[in-house]
Steps between C-alpha positions, in 0.01 A plus 500: 500500500275812527366639825264789581598727790231720654641815657238481779591147610678475838868409502600150606828543675570124528479437122756265340607415144293658223262639763792699640567656157129589473519647850797709396315636197191573710711689751669701223170613343366612841815700592579856395854633462652643816308259728781250519784634712781286357398555137318830444440430130327167552126534419266697287582867437250702713516799259257321265215564744512877427414443133152482342322166552559372143872571530518333840381169360750512214791604719410248772505221239844612381621515862381145568699370206807703608496413869436123444774468234744692721433349841352153429645383166381141559146619417399647167195733481258396231208739566395770738122545552414816690180473705488843661647770722354641817510853642813423699698388196478126562503325166320165458647283231532143380841406361554191293854361534685202363758308692 
């Protein structure tokens, strides 16, 4: 079944079953590398934010596919729709995944 994850949605820490998998994916796409003390490589590579805007969107999409397949293999990314990026580097995206 396909689900849409909005990167701006709040995390639901009490999620169970498929919702827990979706929660894991949402957390991964909101996290940059080096933010997680026990696994420094978990998350999106922050170096992509130093690139031109067009490249940021392409690299972010590739990073979403990489991070989900590596850290949450129960979910398969089907599509990444980038909505925007603010001045602080916060990327807004909608990710379609299949469980």
